KEZA-497399 format. One line per field, with one value per residue (C-alpha): residue number from 1; x, y, z. Coordinates in steps of 0.05 Angstrom, whole numbers. Example, Ala and Ser with C-alpha at 12.3 -4.5 7.8 and 13.67 -1.06 7.14 Angstrom:
% KEZA-497399
seq	[1 / 2] $
xx	[246 / 273] $
yy	[-90 / -21] $
zz	[156 / 143] $
% end
This chain:
% KEZA-497399
seq	[1 / 2 / 3 / 4 / 5 / 6 / 7 / 8 / 9 / 10 / 11 / 12 / 13 / 14 / 15 / 16 / 17 / 18 / 19 / 20 / 21 / 22 / 23 / 24 / 25 / 26 / 27 / 28 / 29 / 30 / 31 / 32 / 33 / 34 / 35 / 36 / 37 / 38 / 39 / 40 / 41 / 42 / 43 / 44 / 45 / 46 / 47 / 48 / 49 / 50 / 51 / 52 / 53 / 54 / 55 / 56 / 57 / 58 / 59 / 60 / 61 / 62 / 63 / 64 / 65 / 66 / 67 / 68 / 69 / 70 / 71 / 72 / 73 / 74 / 75 / 76 / 77 / 78 / 79 / 80 / 81 / 82 / 83 / 84 / 85 / 86 / 87 / 88 / 89 / 90 / 91 / 92 / 93 / 94 / 95 / 96 / 97 / 98 / 99 / 100 / 101 / 102 / 103 / 104 / 105 / 106 / 107 / 108 / 109 / 110 / 111 / 112 / 113 / 114 / 115 / 116 / 117 / 118 / 119 / 120 / 121 / 122 / 123 / 124 / 125 / 126 / 127 / 128 / 129 / 130 / 131 / 132 / 133 / 134 / 135 / 136 / 137 / 138 / 139 / 140 / 141 / 142 / 143 / 144 / 145 / 146 / 147 / 148 / 149 / 150 / 151 / 152 / 153 / 154 / 155 / 156 / 157 / 158 / 159 / 160 / 161 / 162 / 163 / 164 / 165 / 166 / 167 / 168 / 169 / 170 / 171 / 172 / 173 / 174 / 175 / 176 / 177 / 178 / 179 / 180 / 181 / 182 / 183 / 184 / 185 / 186 / 187 / 188 / 189 / 190 / 191 / 192 / 193 / 194 / 195 / 196 / 197 / 198 / 199 / 200 / 201 / 202 / 203 / 204 / 205 / 206 / 207 / 208 / 209 / 210 / 211 / 212 / 213 / 214 / 215 / 216 / 217 / 218 / 219 / 220 / 221 / 222 / 223 / 224 / 225 / 226 / 227 / 228 / 229 / 230 / 231 / 232 / 233 / 234 / 235 / 236 / 237 / 238 / 239 / 240 / 241 / 242 / 243 / 244 / 245 / 246 / 247 / 248 / 249 / 250 / 251 / 252 / 253 / 254 / 255 / 256 / 257 / 258 / 259 / 260 / 261 / 262 / 263 / 264 / 265 / 266 / 267 / 268 / 269 / 270 / 271 / 272 / 273 / 274 / 275 / 276 / 277 / 278 / 279 / 280 / 281 / 282 / 283 / 284 / 285 / 286 / 287 / 288 / 289 / 290 / 291 / 292 / 293 / 294 / 295 / 296 / 297 / 298 / 299 / 300 / 301 / 302 / 303 / 304 / 305 / 306 / 307 / 308 / 309 / 310 / 311 / 312 / 313 / 314 / 315 / 316 / 317 / 318 / 319 / 320 / 321 / 322 / 323 / 324 / 325 / 326 / 327 / 328 / 329] $
xx	[2519 / 2592 / 2616 / 2579 / 2612 / 2681 / 2668 / 2643 / 2704 / 2750 / 2710 / 2713 / 2789 / 2795 / 2752 / 2777 / 2847 / 2868 / 2814 / 2820 / 2786 / 2738 / 2719 / 2707 / 2666 / 2621 / 2612 / 2596 / 2557 / 2597 / 2646 / 2720 / 2736 / 2696 / 2736 / 2801 / 2776 / 2754 / 2822 / 2856 / 2810 / 2822 / 2897 / 2894 / 2857 / 2914 / 2886 / 2945 / 2915 / 2955 / 2948 / 2994 / 3002 / 3009 / 2968 / 2969 / 2960 / 2901 / 2880 / 2903 / 2908 / 2974 / 2978 / 2952 / 2906 / 2840 / 2793 / 2782 / 2722 / 2752 / 2721 / 2682 / 2690 / 2691 / 2622 / 2594 / 2621 / 2592 / 2524 / 2521 / 2528 / 2482 / 2427 / 2429 / 2364 / 2371 / 2301 / 2262 / 2309 / 2294 / 2219 / 2227 / 2264 / 2329 / 2365 / 2419 / 2426 / 2440 / 2489 / 2526 / 2528 / 2557 / 2608 / 2630 / 2636 / 2674 / 2723 / 2735 / 2744 / 2813 / 2834 / 2823 / 2751 / 2738 / 2752 / 2705 / 2649 / 2658 / 2650 / 2582 / 2556 / 2585 / 2559 / 2494 / 2431 / 2367 / 2301 / 2244 / 2186 / 2157 / 2156 / 2106 / 2088 / 2086 / 2114 / 2058 / 2057 / 2069 / 2073 / 2063 / 2111 / 2165 / 2116 / 2092 / 2163 / 2179 / 2118 / 2142 / 2213 / 2194 / 2137 / 2085 / 2011 / 1991 / 1923 / 1909 / 1856 / 1853 / 1822 / 1773 / 1722 / 1667 / 1710 / 1763 / 1758 / 1795 / 1836 / 1881 / 1936 / 1993 / 2044 / 2085 / 2124 / 2130 / 2137 / 2157 / 2125 / 2134 / 2146 / 2085 / 2091 / 2047 / 2040 / 2025 / 1989 / 1945 / 1876 / 1814 / 1850 / 1868 / 1931 / 1915 / 1952 / 1945 / 1969 / 2013 / 1992 / 1920 / 1939 / 1916 / 1934 / 1980 / 1991 / 2039 / 2015 / 2053 / 2018 / 2067 / 2053 / 2045 / 2075 / 2041 / 2085 / 2124 / 2102 / 2149 / 2140 / 2170 / 2129 / 2066 / 2076 / 2091 / 2029 / 1983 / 2009 / 1996 / 1926 / 1911 / 1931 / 1895 / 1830 / 1826 / 1766 / 1785 / 1755 / 1776 / 1780 / 1797 / 1835 / 1869 / 1932 / 1986 / 2045 / 2094 / 2049 / 2039 / 2090 / 2038 / 1997 / 2056 / 2062 / 1989 / 1981 / 2051 / 2094 / 2064 / 1996 / 2025 / 2066 / 2005 / 1961 / 1932 / 1948 / 1888 / 1901 / 1842 / 1859 / 1862 / 1853 / 1909 / 1956 / 1947 / 1954 / 1892 / 1901 / 1858 / 1878 / 1859 / 1860 / 1842 / 1790 / 1735 / 1708 / 1775 / 1787 / 1755 / 1793 / 1859 / 1854 / 1831 / 1894 / 1935 / 1910 / 1880 / 1924 / 1886 / 1813 / 1771 / 1731 / 1701 / 1663 / 1610 / 1599 / 1672 / 1674 / 1611 / 1641 / 1704 / 1661 / 1620 / 1682 / 1714 / 1650 / 1649 / 1722 / 1709 / 1646 / 1684 / 1737 / 1687 / 1646 / 1706 / 1730 / 1806 / 1843 / 1875 / 1949 / 1962 / 1892] $
yy	[2081 / 2081 / 2115 / 2062 / 2007 / 2037 / 2038 / 1967 / 1945 / 1975 / 1943 / 1875 / 1880 / 1904 / 1848 / 1790 / 1809 / 1797 / 1779 / 1767 / 1813 / 1757 / 1747 / 1821 / 1824 / 1767 / 1801 / 1869 / 1841 / 1879 / 1859 / 1845 / 1904 / 1949 / 1924 / 1941 / 2011 / 2019 / 1997 / 2048 / 2103 / 2086 / 2085 / 2152 / 2180 / 2159 / 2094 / 2045 / 1990 / 1944 / 1881 / 1821 / 1773 / 1698 / 1640 / 1669 / 1740 / 1786 / 1856 / 1880 / 1939 / 1958 / 1926 / 1972 / 2012 / 2008 / 2046 / 2018 / 2022 / 2044 / 2026 / 1965 / 1904 / 1832 / 1820 / 1881 / 1859 / 1789 / 1816 / 1861 / 1802 / 1757 / 1810 / 1810 / 1770 / 1773 / 1745 / 1799 / 1853 / 1832 / 1834 / 1905 / 1924 / 1930 / 1867 / 1902 / 1956 / 1905 / 1867 / 1932 / 1954 / 1887 / 1890 / 1960 / 1939 / 1876 / 1916 / 1966 / 1916 / 1899 / 1829 / 1798 / 1822 / 1806 / 1732 / 1729 / 1765 / 1717 / 1657 / 1684 / 1682 / 1613 / 1581 / 1616 / 1628 / 1662 / 1639 / 1683 / 1639 / 1580 / 1508 / 1488 / 1559 / 1581 / 1651 / 1701 / 1743 / 1816 / 1852 / 1921 / 1914 / 1956 / 2012 / 2008 / 2008 / 2069 / 2103 / 2086 / 2110 / 2174 / 2189 / 2195 / 2177 / 2118 / 2100 / 2025 / 1975 / 1923 / 1854 / 1838 / 1784 / 1822 / 1845 / 1899 / 1966 / 2031 / 2064 / 2125 / 2106 / 2144 / 2087 / 2087 / 2022 / 1952 / 1888 / 1818 / 1767 / 1692 / 1703 / 1748 / 1823 / 1874 / 1949 / 1994 / 2058 / 2114 / 2121 / 2157 / 2179 / 2108 / 2065 / 1999 / 1937 / 1914 / 1848 / 1867 / 1807 / 1832 / 1899 / 1891 / 1962 / 2015 / 2086 / 2136 / 2207 / 2272 / 2282 / 2277 / 2231 / 2264 / 2214 / 2213 / 2243 / 2190 / 2133 / 2073 / 2018 / 1962 / 1981 / 1986 / 1918 / 1884 / 1914 / 1900 / 1828 / 1815 / 1845 / 1803 / 1739 / 1759 / 1779 / 1722 / 1677 / 1613 / 1549 / 1496 / 1425 / 1361 / 1309 / 1243 / 1230 / 1178 / 1203 / 1196 / 1238 / 1299 / 1338 / 1340 / 1388 / 1435 / 1428 / 1448 / 1500 / 1520 / 1498 / 1550 / 1517 / 1448 / 1475 / 1512 / 1450 / 1424 / 1350 / 1312 / 1254 / 1213 / 1140 / 1121 / 1050 / 1057 / 1097 / 1159 / 1230 / 1270 / 1344 / 1406 / 1455 / 1527 / 1538 / 1597 / 1604 / 1555 / 1546 / 1516 / 1471 / 1407 / 1409 / 1425 / 1371 / 1320 / 1334 / 1305 / 1236 / 1175 / 1177 / 1237 / 1235 / 1296 / 1283 / 1351 / 1394 / 1351 / 1399 / 1397 / 1321 / 1316 / 1363 / 1320 / 1257 / 1291 / 1313 / 1244 / 1211 / 1256 / 1239 / 1164 / 1170 / 1208 / 1154 / 1097 / 1129 / 1143 / 1086 / 1079 / 1097 / 1035 / 1039 / 1054 / 1083] $
zz	[1678 / 1656 / 1721 / 1761 / 1720 / 1732 / 1807 / 1807 / 1767 / 1820 / 1876 / 1844 / 1839 / 1911 / 1938 / 1895 / 1873 / 1801 / 1751 / 1676 / 1627 / 1610 / 1683 / 1693 / 1629 / 1655 / 1723 / 1693 / 1633 / 1581 / 1527 / 1538 / 1494 / 1540 / 1599 / 1565 / 1550 / 1622 / 1648 / 1602 / 1627 / 1700 / 1688 / 1653 / 1714 / 1759 / 1787 / 1798 / 1755 / 1710 / 1668 / 1673 / 1615 / 1618 / 1645 / 1716 / 1693 / 1698 / 1714 / 1783 / 1828 / 1861 / 1930 / 1984 / 1939 / 1975 / 2018 / 2087 / 2133 / 2199 / 2265 / 2240 / 2284 / 2261 / 2291 / 2256 / 2188 / 2197 / 2218 / 2157 / 2110 / 2151 / 2144 / 2068 / 2055 / 1979 / 1967 / 2006 / 1980 / 1909 / 1922 / 1948 / 1885 / 1923 / 1901 / 1860 / 1913 / 1968 / 1924 / 1905 / 1978 / 2000 / 1945 / 1966 / 2039 / 2020 / 1979 / 2035 / 2091 / 2116 / 2094 / 2163 / 2166 / 2092 / 2103 / 2162 / 2124 / 2066 / 2111 / 2135 / 2063 / 2051 / 2115 / 2135 / 2095 / 2120 / 2090 / 2114 / 2090 / 2128 / 2104 / 2051 / 2036 / 1964 / 1956 / 1949 / 1887 / 1907 / 1840 / 1871 / 1929 / 1896 / 1885 / 1957 / 1984 / 1941 / 1971 / 2041 / 2027 / 1992 / 2041 / 1985 / 1989 / 1946 / 1916 / 1918 / 1899 / 1953 / 1948 / 2005 / 2016 / 1981 / 1923 / 1911 / 1946 / 1933 / 1987 / 1992 / 2040 / 2072 / 2078 / 2142 / 2137 / 2108 / 2149 / 2129 / 2175 / 2163 / 2089 / 2081 / 2066 / 2101 / 2089 / 2148 / 2128 / 2152 / 2121 / 2145 / 2208 / 2228 / 2222 / 2187 / 2162 / 2090 / 2063 / 2003 / 1961 / 1961 / 1930 / 1858 / 1836 / 1865 / 1840 / 1871 / 1881 / 1893 / 1959 / 2018 / 2077 / 2145 / 2194 / 2262 / 2316 / 2353 / 2307 / 2317 / 2265 / 2307 / 2369 / 2328 / 2296 / 2363 / 2394 / 2335 / 2327 / 2401 / 2395 / 2333 / 2368 / 2432 / 2397 / 2347 / 2362 / 2398 / 2422 / 2472 / 2447 / 2484 / 2443 / 2454 / 2414 / 2411 / 2452 / 2395 / 2350 / 2395 / 2354 / 2298 / 2339 / 2338 / 2263 / 2253 / 2309 / 2329 / 2387 / 2434 / 2429 / 2446 / 2503 / 2532 / 2528 / 2593 / 2603 / 2631 / 2678 / 2656 / 2641 / 2567 / 2542 / 2491 / 2535 / 2492 / 2518 / 2533 / 2522 / 2528 / 2473 / 2461 / 2386 / 2342 / 2287 / 2308 / 2237 / 2215 / 2275 / 2248 / 2182 / 2215 / 2269 / 2218 / 2178 / 2236 / 2218 / 2251 / 2313 / 2340 / 2364 / 2382 / 2446 / 2461 / 2446 / 2413 / 2355 / 2334 / 2340 / 2297 / 2246 / 2242 / 2232 / 2177 / 2140 / 2146 / 2121 / 2060 / 2045 / 2051 / 2008 / 1954 / 1949 / 1949 / 1894 / 1850 / 1807 / 1809 / 1745 / 1716 / 1699 / 1626 / 1613] $
% end
């Protein structure tokens, strides 16, 4: 722990220049007295570190004392800091590791690259989750990621529609898709995908994972994602919608669905667009289209239209039956 703190103290000074003992103490979460002892120890070990007194003083390293990363281009340095994703790293249990790695890289970079890497952090931020999505609780993600990294089999209890089931999984990789974590693992001779938030228990074992020959996580995910989208049940619906509201379809079903829609040339009394859409998960279609509001009308098929009417009738009945709450009561 102490050796790590001494290294981090050096890296802070290399990356930021002079810092006061109080500033170093805050950064390293120790006392000012501990900082002074650390400085004395580093000096005794031959590190060219010194303290300046006065209002502009502080603890510094002799100019030129630094380790440089040779061969790194400006674009590579910027990309490294852009790829930080502190939120996902923290969920994986790697938040402090990523922060420490970035600090080490920042300290080792030449000044001209250090300033460019700093601008990346100041001006760009990556947020992996989608809008209006509450972050899923993934209490066992760190355990699952450790199992992936150490190639160890893990026993899990997994929540399914009919209740939790127990599985022994040989984890092969972890994927973050649209703010949702998935674990890819081998079980019963098959490679399957598990949603990490549905893992209610996870226990590491000492059994090693035997990775399938030639398994490529990125290629597997691309292929399985395409298969999932291709094989998901779909239904065709014909709707009419005010032209200035068509973007709401993209909000509900994605821009690809709106762009793939067939525009029908039938005349409309209100000048609205008539579109034929292919949408997934038929049981959810009525609710999702109804959420777009009154400037969309489902025309076909009749069963979807009737379902929309039935849901709307229930909503209206609910509001008419409920007495409004008076202010102050």
